[in-house]
C-alpha positions as CSV (number, residue, x, y, z in Angstrom):
1,M,-37.7,-29.6,4.5
2,K,-39.2,-26.8,2.4
3,F,-37.5,-24.2,0.3
4,V,-38.8,-21.1,-1.4
5,A,-37.0,-19.1,-4.1
6,V,-38.2,-15.6,-4.8
7,S,-37.0,-14.0,-8.0
8,Q,-38.3,-12.2,-11.1
9,D,-35.6,-14.1,-13.0
10,N,-37.4,-17.4,-13.7
11,A,-34.2,-19.1,-14.9
12,L,-32.3,-18.1,-11.7
13,A,-35.2,-19.3,-9.5
14,M,-35.4,-22.7,-11.4
15,S,-31.6,-23.1,-11.1
16,V,-31.6,-22.5,-7.4
17,C,-34.7,-24.7,-6.9
18,A,-33.0,-27.5,-8.8
19,E,-30.0,-27.4,-6.5
20,F,-32.2,-27.5,-3.4
21,K,-34.4,-30.3,-4.8
22,Q,-31.2,-32.3,-5.4
23,Q,-30.5,-31.8,-1.7
24,G,-33.9,-33.3,-0.8
25,Y,-35.9,-30.2,-0.2
26,D,-39.5,-29.7,-1.3
27,V,-39.1,-26.7,-3.5
28,F,-41.4,-23.8,-4.4
29,S,-40.8,-20.6,-6.4
30,A,-42.4,-17.2,-6.5
31,S,-41.9,-14.5,-9.1
32,S,-43.3,-11.7,-6.8
33,L,-43.5,-10.8,-3.2
34,K,-47.2,-11.3,-3.3
35,D,-46.8,-14.8,-4.5
36,A,-44.0,-15.4,-1.9
37,E,-46.3,-14.2,0.9
38,K,-48.9,-16.7,0.0
39,L,-46.4,-19.5,-0.4
40,C,-44.8,-18.7,3.0
41,K,-48.2,-18.8,4.7
42,D,-49.3,-22.0,3.0
43,E,-46.1,-24.0,3.0
44,R,-44.2,-22.6,6.0
45,P,-40.7,-22.9,4.4
46,D,-37.6,-23.8,6.3
47,V,-35.4,-21.5,4.2
48,I,-36.0,-18.7,1.6
49,V,-33.6,-17.5,-1.1
50,A,-34.5,-14.2,-2.7
51,D,-33.4,-11.3,-4.9
52,H,-33.4,-8.2,-2.7
53,I,-35.4,-6.1,-5.2
54,Q,-38.6,-7.4,-6.6
55,S,-41.1,-5.8,-9.1
56,D,-43.6,-5.3,-6.3
57,G,-41.3,-4.1,-3.5
58,N,-38.2,-4.6,-1.5
59,F,-37.5,-8.0,0.0
60,F,-36.2,-6.5,3.2
61,D,-39.5,-4.8,3.9
62,F,-41.3,-8.1,3.0
63,Y,-39.1,-10.0,5.4
64,D,-39.7,-7.6,8.2
65,A,-43.4,-8.2,7.8
66,L,-42.9,-11.9,7.6
67,K,-41.0,-11.8,10.9
68,L,-44.0,-10.1,12.6
69,S,-46.3,-12.9,11.3
70,F,-44.0,-15.9,12.0
71,G,-42.2,-14.7,15.1
72,K,-39.6,-17.1,16.3
73,E,-40.6,-19.5,13.5
74,T,-39.4,-17.1,10.7
75,P,-37.3,-19.0,8.3
76,P,-33.7,-17.9,7.6
77,V,-33.1,-16.1,4.3
78,A,-30.3,-15.8,1.9
79,I,-30.3,-12.6,-0.2
80,L,-29.1,-12.7,-3.8
81,L,-27.5,-9.5,-5.0
82,S,-26.9,-9.1,-8.8
83,D,-26.5,-6.4,-11.4
């Protein structure tokens, strides 16, 4: 299974990726929505974990566009909210 973490906070992304890797996932990380878009198209992840606000936009808008592209195959997402 494939996992994508999307966060501007590299330490957070690596921490989350390490946990999913330990669970047997193939892990990928992106530090921007632009990178996440490419990863999602190339890797077709099974799950995405992301900060809701990114330097290049809002994850909710990104996910809406992803749903249009992936349709019923859109991966589930967990949103990280932090201060």
